[in-house]
C-alpha positions, 0 to 999 in steps of 0.5 A: 802866792809865793809858795805856789809860784815856787812849787809850780817852778820846782815841779814844772820848771816854769815860772808861775807869774800870778798878776795881782790887781787892786787889793791883792786880787787876781789881775782883772781887778786893776790897781788904782792909778791916776789918769790925766786926760788932755784935749788938744786943739782941733787939727784941720784936715781939709775937705773930705776926699775918698782918695787923698794923695800921699802928700795930703795924708803926710801934711795932715799927719804932720799937723797931727803929730805937731799937736801931739808933741805940743800937748805932751810938752805942755803937760809932761810935768804931770808924768813920772820923771822917768817917763817925761825924760824919755820923751814922746816917740811917734811911729808911723806905720805904712801899709804895703800898697794894695792892703787895707 
């Protein structure tokens, strides 16, 4: 594969990236990896509302992110050291008004 990548690079000037999966097969066969799944506590959201206020949405989001942080902190010892050291970053993206 390295020879093929070099030949493609020499001929076309582009790097030939050939992702490999498990057993050296092409990419669709994934590499084996340990996956840890943890379930947190239920986050109370209150009664159903077709058009919740921004304040209600912010309160529920704050409870949700607090539970995510608690879960991360409780189980970060299972992560690779570099990943755990970076911590957890939560980004809330807000849509412009009027867009679904």
